Each structure stands twice: as C-alpha cells, then as structure tokens.
N, C-alpha and C positions, 0 to 999 in steps of 0.2 A: 906807336904804342896805347895800351889800354888803359882805363881810368885804373887807380891802384885796388880800388875795393872791388874787384872782379866781379862778386858775387852780388846778382840781382835781388835782393833778398823780398819776400814777403809779408805784409801782416795783414789781418784783417783791419777793416774801418774803424774806426772809432764805436762807432752806437752796433756795429754790423753785430747780427744775430746767428747762431749754427744750429740746423738742425742734424743733429747727431745720427739720424736713421738714413737710411739707402736713400738715395735722392733721385730724383729725376725721371719721370715721367713720360716716353714718347708715346706716346702711338695709340691713333686712333685705329689703325690699322695692325695687321700681324704681322711686317716686316721688320726687320730688324732698326731698320733707321723710319724714325718721323718726328715732325716735330709741332711739338703744341701749339705755335706761333703760327705758324703757319696757315695760308688756304685751304680749305675743300678742294680735292683735287675732283674737276666735275670737267674742265675743258682742255684743250691745250692752249688756252694761255696760260697756263699755269709757271712759273718762273722757271721751275726744274725742270721741266716739260720742255720748254722753249729752250732751255741750256742744252735737253740729248738732244733737239732736233738741231741742232748749230754740227752736228758730229755726223748726223745718220741723215742718210737719203729720205724724202717721202717715201721711197716707192720702200724701202727697208722697214718706214713705221706701218706703211698700209699690208706689205707683207706680215707682219707680227700682228696687226689688227685681225687678221684676215683668221690666223692659224688660233687664235685668243680669242677674237669676239670682241666686240665695241663694249667693253662691261667697265664698273668702277674699278676691277681690279687689277684693268690692262690700262688707265691709268696712273693706278697707285704703283703699280711695275714702272712705267716710265719714270716717275717720280722721285723711284728710290733710285733707278739709272741715271736719270740728271743729278741727283743731289753726288751721286759718286764723282759723275764730271766734271761739276763743278771745283770739289776738293780737289781733286788731279789739276784743272785748270788752274786753280790760285798756286799751286804746288809750283808748275811750269811757270807761270806771271812771274811768282819771286826769284824763282834761277833767273830768268833773263834779268830782272832786276839789278842780279849781283854780278853779273854778268858785265852790264853797265857799269858800274859801279865799279868792278874790278880793270875793265877800260880804264877808265878815269883815273886810275891810282897812276903814280910814276915812279915813285922810288921805293924802297923798302922798308923804309920805315913807317908806311901808314900800311904793311900789312896785319893784318887780324888777328897773327899768329904772332906779332911780335909782345909777348908779356911781359911787365912792369914787373918785380920782385916786388910781395905784397910788404908792407912796413908794418912789422912785429909790433910795434908798438900801439899802433891804429886801430881802434875797434872796430869790426865791420859791424853795422846797424842797417838793418832795411833802407834802404834807396825809396822807396813809395808804401802809403796803404794800398793793399786790396782787397776789396772785398769778399767775401766767400764766391766764388764758383756756383753758378745756377742749380739749381738742384732740382736732380733728376730720379725719377723712378725706374729702374732698368726693368722692361719686360720679362716673362719667362722666358719668351725665345730667343731674349738676347741674352741672357743667364745662361743659355743651353751654349748659346753659339760660343761664347766666350770660352769656353773651356775647352772647343776644338780647331788645330791648328788651320781651320779654312776658314777661322774668321775674316771676314774682309776689312781691314785696318783703315780704306779707302770714306769707310760710309760714316766717318767722324769726327766730330769738330773737335778743336783743342779741352774745350771745359767737357764735353759728352768722354773725352777719351780720360780726364781726368778722375771723374766719378766710376767707372769703367775700374779705373787701376787704384781706389778706393772702396771699390765694394770685392776685389781680388784679396785685400787685407783682411778684411773682416769675414769673408766667406772661407777664408783659409785660418781663421780662428786666432791669427795675429795678433787683433787688437785688443781681442779678451786674453790670453794668455802670456802677452808682452805688458799689460795694462795700459795700450795708447792710446790718450787721450784722445779721441777721435777730432776735435777742432787740432791740436795740433797735428794730427796724421792730412788733414788739408790744409794747413799754414805750408807742413812741409811738401807735400805733392805741390801746393801753387808755386813756394821758391825752386822745385825741380823744374819746373815744367819755364821760371823765367830764367833757368841757366843755361839753356840747352838753346844754343843760335840758330838761326835760321840759316842752314847752311842746303845746299840740295839733298842732300844723303842723311848726315847726322845731327839729326834735328830731333823735336820732340815728339814727334808720328817715329819714328827709329824710335825712339827710347819707350815707348808706348806698346809698339810692333814685339820685342823682342821681352819686355815683361808679359806679354799677352802671352806669347810660345812659351814660355818659362811656364806659366801660370798653367798653359793646356799638356808640358808633359809631366805636371804634377799630379793632374786628374790624370794625364792616360796610363803613368806607370807607377802610380800609386804610390807614389813617395811619400806620402804622408804615414804609410804604413814601415815603411823603409828606415825613413829619416828622424832624429829626434825634432822635435817642434822650432829650436832654435835653426838647425841648417835649411829649414824652409824659409826664416828669417832672411837669413844670408843669401841663400839663391834668391828672392822675388827683389828683396831691398839690392843687390848686388846690380840686377838686372835693370834696375829703374836707374842707377846711378853710375853707369857704367862706360857710358860718352859722354859727362857732363862739360858744358863749355868746351866742346871739337872747336878748334877754332876751321875747320873745313879742307887743312891740309896734316898728310900725314908724317909717321916719325921722319920716313925717311929723308923727305921735307926740313924738318925739323934739325935732323942733325946736318945735311950738308948746308942748310943756310944758315946754322949754327947761330940758333934763335937761343934767346933768354931759355925759353922751357929745357930744348938742348944742354946749357950749358949746367941748367941748375941741377937737373935730371944725368947728368954725365954721361948722357946718349943711350942713357938706358931706358925703354920704353917710358920716355917724356911725355908724351899725351896720356897712356893708362896710370902715371904716375900724377899726372896731374887731376885727371878726372876724379880719383880716391882722395886727394887732399881738395880739392871743390866740395868733393862728398860730405867730407868730416869737417869744415868748415859752416857748411849749413847744418849740419849737426849741432854744432859749436853753438848755434845759437838756442836759447831757452825757448823761442813760440815756434821752435823748430825740432828741438829736439826729443824724436819719437820714442828715444829711448832714455829716457830721463824717467822711468820708473824699475830698470833691470837694477843690479847688484851689480858692483865695480868688475866682477869678475866676470859673470854673464859679459857685460859691455867689449870688457876685454876679447874675448873669445867670438863676439859678434863682429869687431871692429877689425880683427885680424882674418875673420873669414874673409868679410869682405873685400878685405885688401887683394888677398889671394886668386879670389874671380876675377877682380875686374882689371889685375894683372896680366892674367892666364890672356884676355881677349888679346892680348898683342899676336898677330900672326905670326909675327918672327919667331915666335915660342910655338907655333904647331906644331909642329914636328916632332921635340921633343915631347910635349904633353899629351899627345896620341899616341907617341912608341911607349911613354910608360903606363899610358890605362893601357894596352894591349898586354905587356906583359905583366899586367894583375888579371888578367878577363879569367883566364883557367881557375886561379885560385881565392875569384874577389869575395870577398870578407867584409860584410858592412859594420861586424863589429873592430874593424880596423879601423882605424883614423888615417892614416897614410892614404888607405883604399879609397876611402869615404871621399876625402878631400881632392885625390887626382879623379872621381869621376863626378864630382861637381863642378869643376873646371874644366872637364870634357861638355856637361852642358850647359853652360853658360857659354863654350863656344857655339855648341849647337846652336843656340838659341840664337846668338850673335850674327851668323851668317845664314835665319832658314827662311827667309825671305822664297827662293828657290821651293818650299815644300808648301807655298801656298797655294792656292789655285791660279792658272795662267793669268788671270785676268787680272788677279791681286798683287801677285810677282812681279809681270812685266814693267809697270811702270819705275817701280825702285830700281831696275835694270840703268834708264833710262835717268834718274836721279843720281846713282853711281856714275854712270859715264862721266854726266854734266858736273861732277865734281871732280872725277878725276881730269877732265880736261881743262877746267878751272885752274889745279897745281901743276899741270905739265905746261900749260900755257905762261906759266907766269917762272917754272924753273927753265925754261927758251929765253925769256924775256932776260933770267937772271946769269945764263948761262951756266948753271946747275945741271948734273945728269938727271935725263928722263927715262923715265922706265917705260918698254913698251907699250904693255900693256894700259897706259894710260895717257898714250898721243894719242889723240884726235886723227891724225894722219895715218895710224895705222893698225889702231883697234877696230874692230866692228861688234855688232852688240853678240850675233852666234859665236865667233872669236874668243871673246871675253868671256863669257858663257861655259863655253862647252871643257873649256882644261880645268875651272873653277868647279865644273863641277864632280867631272872625271877622276880629278886628284886630290880635291879636296873633300867637298861635298860628301857625296857618295861613300868614301873610304870608311870617314868619320864618321855617318850615319849607322852602316853598314855595320861596322865596333859594336855599336851603341845595340844595335838590336842583338847581338849576341846576347845580352845581358836582360835590354828588356823586347821579346819579339813583339809585344803589341805595337812598335815604333814599325815595322816593317811596312803592313798597309798602309797605312795613315799618312807616316812620313818618308818612308825610301823608296816608295813605289812611284808617291810623284816627282821626287828626283830624277829616277829613270827614264820617265815620261818626260821630262823636262829638256833632258841631256838629247834623248831621241830629238825630241822637237828640234833645239837648236842646230843638230846636226844637218834635220834637213833643209836647215834656213840657210845653212852654212854651203850644202850643193847648190840649192837653188845660185845662191852669190856667186857663187863660183862658175857657176855656167852661165850666169849671165856676163861676169867678168872675160870669162873666156870669147861669148856672142862676140861681143865690145870691140875686143882682140882685134877676130879675126873679119869685124867689118872695115876697124882701121885700117889693118892689112891691105885688105881687098881694094879701098877706096888708094891706098897708095901706091899698091900694085897700077892699077889703070892711069894713075895721072904719070 
C-alpha cells in the first residue's frame, strides 16, 4: 500500500526568491546542452568525454577526429555526446535498481500499484519544502530546437526540462492570457515532476517528451491560428498531466489483478482516471493552482477539456477515437465543438506515442525503456498466475517485432489521417515513421536469418552425432 497522501506536493523554501524571467543560460558553446558549472572542454580528461569513451572504441574516436580535425569543436561535440550517454546510462541504472527491487518483492501487497483510497477528510499538504529549480536562460538555438520534433530529449536533466516547460507556457502566451502567477507556475511544475514515478518508461522524461511534441505540433500546424487560447492551454496541460503517478503496470494488469484502482473506477480506464484525479488534486492546492485567476465558467471548460484528453490516451479506445475522427475529416469544421474536441483527442494521442517520429538515436532508447517496463509487468503476471500479453513477454517479443506491428497498424495510419488535415506533418512526422518501419523490418529479416542459420547448424550437428 502507498501512503494515503499520494501526492508529493512541493512548495518553495520559506525565504527563497523567484525570478519570473526565463531562466537558465547554458552555454558557452553553440550546442543545445552545456553546463555553466562544467569544466572547459580542453582535453580527453573531461568527465563527459570519458563517459563517451566507455561506449566508443579508441579507433572510432580517432576516425572521428581524423574526419573533423583535432579542434575545440570536436571536443565540444564529444562532450555533448558524452552528456547524452550519461543520461541514458542513468536511466539504465534506475531500471536495474527497479528490477532488483521487484525481484525482492514476494507478495502482491507490496506492489506499487496497490493504491489505498484517499481519506476525503484529510487535507493533502505539501510533504516537503523545495526551493526553486536553478535559473536557466535558454539559448536561441535551444528555443528554436524546442519547437521541432527532432528535439533531443536525452540531453536534458530534470531541472532543465522544467525550465523548458516553463518557457513553453510563456512563449505560447498562456501565462499572460490566463493571468498565471509565474511563481505558481514554477511550484505547479515542481509538483508535477514530483508526482511522476521513477518507472523505466512512464516517468517525468516521458511527460516532457509528450509535452514538447505537443508544443512542436502547435507550432508546426499553426494551431494558435485555428484554436482559441483556452484550447491551447487544455492541450498543453493535458500533455503535462497525462501520466501522473503512473505505477508502471497497465490497465490490463490493474483489472486482472483487481487492484484498488480498478475497483475504484469499475475497470473503466483506471489509470487514466487516476491521472486526472491526481492532476486536479494538485490544482486544488492554492500554491499550485495555475487556474486561480480564471472565471468559474472558464475553469469548468478547462477541467472538462483536460479530463477528456487524458481519458483519450487509453489505447483501448484507439480505434473508436480514430474512426470518429476519420468520419469528420471530409467536412471538418473548426467552428464545430465536437469536431475540435475529436481533433484534440487525436493530437494528444499522436504526441503520447510519438517517439518513433524522432531521430533514430533519440527514439531507440525509449523502445528499450518501454520493453523493460513491459517485462517487469509480464514477470509479475507470471508470478501471480495472471494472463500475459505476448507483446509483453520477454520470451516471445523482440525489439523489431514489437515495433513493426505498432508502426504499421497504429502509428502510421493515425499520422496519415492527421496529414490529410495538416499536410505539413507529412515530411516532418510521417516520413520518419515510414523510415523507422523499414529499418525495423530490415532488423527483423536479419534476426530471422540468424535464427535460421542457428537452427540449421543445430540440425547439422545433431545429424553428425
């Protein structure tokens, strides 16, 4: 059982001061990631370069330097790649720790998704004082990259992701148009961060990925010219909150294991309903209420809009939502509220499962994270005698087989439909999906060839004996 006060609320230290301007300057170089506290990159003794060297052969480094020259730029590039490797390795280390913790658990009562009901009479209060995250100033290069689906989400630490999210709300005009107190925005984002669990996949970095992709789609599709600002606020906030307090075990597990979440929500999208509930429990705290200055009627619309979008992320509803959207495509009307709501549901669905839209080197680590979370669930299901989905079984699934079907039957058809309404999506988002599908099909062919070769070898050895 988890503590009754589920939410990990945060508030600033008693005497902490806030700067409402956009924070945090990173760089002395023109690369998207740099750390003002880091040492100059003038030798291979730099820690981040050393980290990169662990994963590259010395010949690969020499080859790179031969092509690009032995210059400070080369060392800076190595530093950027080293920082990325460090973040991915941290993620892998966290996954290893979680796997060990899971192996140590012997009873279902210790399962992290066994929620206890909140005592309605107990006021949820912040558990700890947390000072403001460091103040960063985003470089112009970073600001421009942030608007694109190619943004490399592995280069950023949590505090930096918080600053990027804060920038998005300012840049879209949401802080100004809805009179959001900048200090409250900071507290809210900190509280959001603290209420994402350290799962292999459904964690705060995933929250940032989905929100950054939503931000890039708003820019790419010129949605601010088509939607009122309140819908932009709903899209962004739903993206931020869409997986709050995700336990790392999906709805199928919740229902089959008869967890308290499944009981509470009558087996109807238990996780998505929980994410909504946690989102508005956070908003209910005055120090985190970014909607405190909107009218009651506006809040009602915002709340209903966010709930509708978060509930739409339940993949069990995928076919229903996409079919409904296709029916409206021929005569899509931005003045029709039902049409617009359906489009917003499809947009958050696109962003939620958009990793393969990103460059291969950014997308592939996410596949490993998702499979690890799947395997943790299927291992528990086996130990508890529950049904196991083949696509989550470590004994049956491979990376190529997991991705090919998802790309061909879920991602590509959905983005093809969106492209009919927004042709600009084709080159930037749809083409990378086709390329990803082709790459995984090639990998599967290689895997199949290796299996066949191994099988033939075993047969030959058996015959000789």
